[in-house]
C-alpha positions, 0 to 999 in steps of 0.5 A, spaced: 475 488 165 472 483 160 468 477 162 470 470 160 465 466 156 463 460 159 463 454 155 458 449 157 461 442 155 456 436 154 459 429 153 457 426 147 450 422 147 454 416 144 458 414 150 455 411 156 455 415 163 460 412 168 459 411 175 464 410 181 465 403 179 467 404 172 461 400 169 456 404 165 449 405 168 444 400 168 439 405 165 444 406 159 445 399 158 437 397 158 436 403 153 441 400 149 438 393 149 444 390 152 440 387 159 435 382 158 428 384 160 425 382 167 421 376 168 414 377 169 409 373 173 403 371 170 399 374 176 402 381 175 405 382 182 412 383 180 412 390 182 410 388 189 415 382 189 421 387 187 420 392 192 419 387 198 426 384 195 429 390 194 427 393 201 430 386 204 436 387 201 437 394 203 436 392 210 441 386 209 446 391 206 446 397 210 445 394 217 451 397 220 448 404 218 444 404 225 450 403 229 454 408 226 448 413 227 448 412 234 455 412 235 456 419 231 450 422 235 454 420 242 460 423 239 456 429 237 453 430 244 459 429 248 463 434 244 457 439 245 457 438 252 465 439 252 463 445 248 458 448 254 463 446 259 469 450 256 464 455 255 462 456 262 469 455 265 472 460 260 468 465 262 
């Protein structure tokens, strides 16, 4: 039986990559020059400020994740305990 040749399809570089919301990525827009440059402070501390700002915004946006992880852990532990009990009862 003959092998099929796999053809690798590469999207044209002229079309921007699309992500979940249907908008081009920020990196593609920045490379094309569509986004304004980030303002720079006179002291040069913009990198530290942007990291602190992004960490704070992430904490606000994903505050519910810790509660969800606790709930998942509790459910997983309960299911594991049920499996152990069923394993003992069935034998």
